[in-house]
C-alpha positions, 0 to 999 in steps of 0.5 A: 131188302126183298121188300125192295126187290120187289118194289123194283121189279113191281115199277119195271113191270107197270113201265112196261104195261104202260108201254104195251098199252100205249102202243099202237093195236098194230104194233100190239097184234104184231108183239103178242105174234113175235111171242107166241109163234115167231121166237119159239119158232127162231129157236129151234131154226137156229139150235139146227142150224148151229149143228150143221154150220159146225159139221159143214165147218169140220168137214170144209177144213179137212177138205182145204187141207188135202187140197194144199197138201195135193197141190204140194204133192203136185209141184214136189213132183215136178221139181223131182221131175227138175231134179232128175231132168239135171242128172241128165248129163250125168248119163252123156260121157260125150257131154263130160268129156267135152265139158272137161276138154279145157278146149273150147272149139267151135265143134265143143261149143255148137256140140255143148249148146246143142245139148244145153239147148235140148235139156232147156226144151224138155219143160216150158216153164225152163227159162234158162240153163248155164253148164260151168266146167272148172276152166273159166267157161260158161256154156248156156241156153236162155228162152229169154233172150240174154243172160242173168245180169247178176250172173258174176255175183251168182256164179261163186254161190251156185259153186259153193252150193254144188261143191256142199251138194257133192252131186245131190241137186240143190233147190234155191229159192225165187228170185227176181231175174234181170236181164238186158232183152226181155223184161225183169222176171221170178224164177227158182233155180236147180243145181246140181254138182257133175262128175266124170264118170271114171274117178268122180271127181267133179268138173262143173256143175249145172245150174236151171233157171225156171220161171215161177208161172210152173208153180202160178197154174197151180197154185192159182188152179187151186185158188179157183176151187178155194176162193182164197189165196196161198203163199209158198215158203221155202225153208226159211221162210222165204216168199216163193209164190204169192197168189197177189206177186207182191211178197216174193222174196220177203221174209215172213219169219214173224208172220204170226200165220207162219209161226203158228204153222209147226206141224206137217200140215193143219189149220188154224182161224187167223184174222187180216184186215179186219177180215177172218181167215181159215188157215189151211196150211202143208209142208213138202218133204222133199224141198221143206217148202210150206203151203199157206191157203187163206180161205175167207172164213165168209166164203168157207160159211157161204154154203151153210148159209145157203143151207141155213136160208133154205131150212129157215124159208119152209119157217118164215112161209109159216111165220109169213102167212100168220102175221099177214093176217095180223098185217091184214087187219092193221094195213085196213086201219092204216091204209087211208092215212097213208094215203093222205098222207101220200097225197100230201106228198104229190102237192108237196111236189106241186100236183094240186089236182089230186083229190082222196078218196071218201068212201066212209063218214067216220074219222077218216072219212072226215080228215079226207073230206077237209083235205080235198075241200083246202085243196080246191080253194089253194087251187082258186087261189092260185088260179087267181093270182095267174090271172092278176099276173096275165093282165098285170103283163098284157097291162106292161106290154102295152105301156112298153109298146106305145113307148115306141119313138114316134119321131120318125113320123115328125120328120117324115111329116116335115120332109112332106112338106118340104117336098111339096113346097119345093117340087109340086111332084108325085113324090108327095103322093107315094110318100103320103102313101107309105106313110098311111100304110106305116101308121096303119101297121103301127096303130092297130091293135087289132093281132098282136103277132105277126109274119116275120114276113109282115115285119120285113114288108114294113121295114120296106116301107120305113127305109123306103120313107127314109130314103127320100129324107136322105136323098137314097142314101141306104139300103135294106139288104133281107136276107132271111130264108123262105121258110122262116119268113113265115114264122110268127113273131110279136109286132115292132121289134125290128122297125125301132131297131133300125131305126136306131142305126139310121139315127145313130150309126150314119149320124157322123158319116157320109157314104152310102149305109147298108143295113142286111136283116138274115136268120139263123134257125137253132133248135127251138131257137130263132137268132135274127140279127141286123147289121149294119156299117155305121160308125159303130160304138166305142167301149164306152157305149156299149157298156151302157148299153149292155146295161139297158139291155141288162136291166140295171139302167133306166133311159126315159128317152135318147139313144137307146131307148127304142132297143131298151122297149125292143128287149123288154118286150121280148122278154116279157113275151118269151122270157128272161132268156130270150132278148138283144144282144149287141156287137159292135167295133168302131168304124165298122158298124153294129150287129144286133141279135134278137133272140126268139123261142120256136115255140113262144110265139115265133112258131114256124 
C-alpha cells in the first residue's frame, strides 16, 4: 500500500515537472516569483487585514446600535410632546366647561374652534385635531382642508380606547387617511380622554392625527449616515414607517428579522434577496415601538476595504518592482512577435501600407522580413486588379456612349434635304451650321467632362433643329441657377432625355410642347429635372421603365434605350447610388430626375 502511494506521488510530481517545463520562459519566471516573493507577503497582509476587519466590524456594529437607540429616543421625545399637548385642554377650565355644555351656539363653536386651531398649530406635522363631547358633537381643525372620510368608523374605536385609558394618552399606529380635498396620507394618532375638573367625570376625548413626516425626517437623516434602510414597528409588529414607503401598515410579525429582535437592543446578520445586511434594532420604553435598521454589510465593510487597500498598496509596490524586472526580460523577448501580431490586425482592417521594422537577423527578424515581402506582393496584386477594373469600366463607358440613338441625325438630314428642294432658303445654311455644331459636340472624344452650360447650349441647338422639323412646336425653358451652370458633368446626359420626350411624349398630341429643365442643390447631391407636358405614360409603361432603370430588363433598341444608356453611364461614372428617376402622369406629362454627385465629377 505504501509503495502504491509513493508511486502515485511520483507520477503526480513527474506530471507537474513536465507541465512546468512546457511553459513559456515568461510564465516560468512569473511562477518562481509568485512562490518566492508574492505568496509570503500576501499571507502576512491577509492575516493583518482579517484582524483589523474584525475589530472594525465590532466597532461599527456598536455604533449602529447606539445610533438606532438615539434616533428612537428622539422619536420618543416627539411623541411625549404630543402626549403633553393632548393634556393641555385639562388645564383650561373654560374649554372643559364648553365641552360639557350641550349647547351648540355660535359663541361656543367659535371658542372651541379657536382653542383647537391653536393646539393644531403647536406642532408643524399635526394634520388635524378632533374633539368629541358626550353629546355626539365633533369639533375639529384640519390642515388638509378636509376631515377623515372614515371618521364615523374611527369614532367608536377612539372612544373605546379613550375610556379604557382612564385619562392616559393612547398612541394609535399609522393608518392611511383619506379626505375629499387632499391626497391620501399616512398618520398616527394620539388620543386622550377628557374629564371635568370637579368630579373627574369623563366629558369627551381629544385626538391628534400626526403626519408621518414627523417620523420621516429623523429616520431619513439616520439612513443618510448609515447608508441603510429603516423599518419602525408598533407593539403589534405592524409597520409604522419604512424608508421606502412600501410597507406602511403591513403586518411583519412573521418576518425573520422581527423574530430575531427579541431584546431591548441588539444586532444580527440577515440575508435578504441575496444581500447580507447588518440589522441593528432598539425597542422604545415609552411606546414599545421597535426600530430596525438594515445596513448592507458591504457598506459596513467599505472603510475596512479602503484601509486594506492602503495597507496592501505598499506591499504591491514592492512586488511590482521585482515583477517589473521579470516582465521586462520576458517582454524584450516577445515584443517583436506582439508587433507582428498587431500589424496583422491592421492588415485585416485593410491597411496594407504597414511594415515591420527589422532590427536583428534572428528568427523574429527573418519572420518580419518575409511578412514585409508578402504585404508588398499583396499590394502589387491589388493595384493590378484596380487598373484592370478601371480599364474595364472605361471600355464599358465608351461602348454605352457610342450606343446613343443617332436617329435624330438622319431625320434632320432628311429635313434639310426636303427644305433645300422646296424653299431654296437660308434656313438650309442655318440648319446645316447647327447640325455641324451638334456633330462636333457629340463626336469629339477629347474631353468627356463638360460644364452644365455646355450641355444646355447643346440642348438649345438640338431643339432648334427639331423645331425646323416640327414647325417650331417645341419650347425649351432652362431655369438652372447661374452658379449650377458652372458645375461639371459627363457629356450627353441631357440630350437623350429631351430626345425621348420629343419622340414619344408628343407623338399623340397636337399642341405646343414645353420642356422645362431646372436644378436644385441638396448637400453633396445635384438634382436636375427635365419636365415635359406631353401625353405621359400609363402604369404598364412606367413598370417597364422602372425595370429598365433598375437593371432587371435590357433593351437593344426601341423606346427607353436612350434613358437606359444615360442611367448606366451615370452609375458607371458616379456610383450605383446615382442615376435617373422617372415620374409620369397620363395626360399631364413626365418628369425625369438626374441625380449627380457634387464631389464625383459634377463639381461646382
